[in-house]
C-alpha positions in Angstrom: 0.0 0.0 0.0 1.6 3.3 -1.1 2.1 6.1 1.8 -0.8 8.6 2.2 -0.8 12.0 3.9 -3.6 14.3 5.3 -3.4 17.8 6.4 -5.6 20.2 8.3 -5.3 23.6 9.7 -5.6 24.8 13.4 -5.8 28.1 15.0 -3.3 29.5 17.4 -4.5 32.4 19.7 -3.1 34.5 22.3 -4.1 37.8 24.2 -1.7 40.2 25.4 -2.2 43.1 27.7 0.0 46.0 28.6 0.6 47.3 32.1 -2.1 49.3 33.7 -4.8 47.9 31.4 -8.1 46.1 31.9 -9.4 43.4 29.6 -13.0 42.0 29.4 -12.8 38.2 29.1 -16.5 37.4 29.4 -19.9 39.2 29.9 -22.5 39.1 32.7 -25.0 36.7 31.7 -28.2 36.1 33.5 -29.1 33.2 31.4 -32.7 32.1 30.5 -35.4 32.9 33.0 -39.1 32.7 33.2 -41.0 35.9 34.3 -44.1 35.3 36.4 -47.1 37.2 37.4 -45.4 38.6 40.1 -42.1 40.6 40.0 -38.9 39.2 40.9 -35.1 39.3 40.7 -32.1 37.4 39.1 -28.9 37.3 41.1 -25.5 36.3 39.7 -22.9 35.6 42.4 -19.6 37.1 41.2 -17.6 34.5 43.4 -19.0 31.3 41.8 -21.4 32.3 38.9 -24.4 30.7 40.7 -27.9 32.1 39.9 -30.6 32.6 42.4 -34.2 34.1 41.9 -36.8 35.7 43.8 -40.4 36.6 43.6 -42.2 35.3 40.3 -39.0 34.7 38.4 -37.9 31.1 37.7 -34.5 29.9 36.3 -35.2 28.0 33.0 -31.7 27.1 31.8 -28.8 28.6 30.1 -25.4 29.1 31.6 -25.4 32.1 34.1 -22.0 33.8 34.7 -20.5 36.9 36.2 -18.6 39.3 33.9 -14.9 38.3 34.1 -11.9 40.9 33.7 -8.2 40.7 34.1 -6.1 43.7 35.1 -2.4 44.1 35.0 0.0 46.5 36.7 2.9 46.5 39.0 3.4 43.6 41.6 1.3 44.3 44.5 0.2 47.6 43.1 -2.9 49.2 44.9 -5.9 49.7 43.0 -9.6 50.9 43.4 -12.6 49.3 41.4 -15.5 51.6 40.6 -18.7 50.6 38.8 -20.4 53.0 36.4 -24.3 53.6 36.3 -26.3 50.5 36.7 -27.2 49.3 33.1 -30.8 49.1 31.7 -31.2 46.0 29.5 -33.3 46.8 26.5 -35.4 44.2 24.6 -33.8 43.2 21.2 -36.5 44.5 18.9 -37.9 47.1 21.4 -40.8 47.2 23.5 -39.5 46.6 27.0 -36.6 47.0 29.4 -35.3 45.7 32.8 -32.9 47.5 35.1 -29.8 46.0 36.9 -30.2 47.3 40.4 -26.8 46.3 41.8 -23.4 45.4 40.3 -21.5 43.0 42.8 -17.6 42.4 43.0 -15.7 39.3 43.8 -13.8 41.4 46.4 -13.5 44.9 47.9 -13.3 48.0 45.8 -9.9 48.9 47.4 -7.4 46.0 46.6 -3.9 44.9 45.8 -2.6 43.3 42.7 -0.9 39.9 43.2 3.0 39.3 43.1 2.8 39.0 39.2 0.8 42.2 39.0 -2.5 40.5 38.0 -6.0 40.6 39.4 -9.0 38.3 38.4 -12.0 40.6 38.6 -15.5 39.3 38.5 -18.8 41.3 38.4 -22.3 39.8 39.4 -25.5 41.5 39.7 -29.1 41.7 40.4 -31.7 42.3 37.6 -35.1 43.3 38.4 -37.9 41.4 36.3 -41.3 43.0 36.1 -44.3 40.9 36.5 -45.4 39.5 33.2 -42.0 40.8 31.6 -42.3 40.7 27.9 -40.3 37.8 26.6 -37.3 38.2 24.5 -33.6 38.7 24.3 -32.3 41.7 26.4 -28.9 43.4 26.3 -27.2 46.5 27.6 -23.7 47.5 28.8 -22.0 48.7 32.0 -18.7 50.2 32.9 -15.8 49.1 35.3 -13.2 51.6 36.0 -9.8 50.8 37.7 -7.6 53.4 39.2 -4.1 52.2 39.9 -2.1 53.9 42.6 
């Protein structure tokens, strides 16, 4: 039998960051939920990505997760994490919105970078869901500000 060859291509990727920078690795995702006849909330824990619901809101699948960021600076450098205004998530296609009523961090506002100059920063939140909230996909943005000292 004669020799045969096969070939295929593969991707190689890398992310590089510069000193005193903040990189968004993933977004805050409240996942899939069912709105009931009573108002409720959806809470994403920034420490472990768990979701809890209150009121008439029922968790219904998907993969909830806190937003994940990396920041890089000097070894053991001080920093302060600030959150911008709470976002309003607008329904794709219009007609409804929901408000994030809290953005929570996986640690204190004032912190130190580790010995390598890195910090794993996670942001969870609380989303207010109205009674009989219109179904659909909702999206919005929020701002995280890191000040290095």
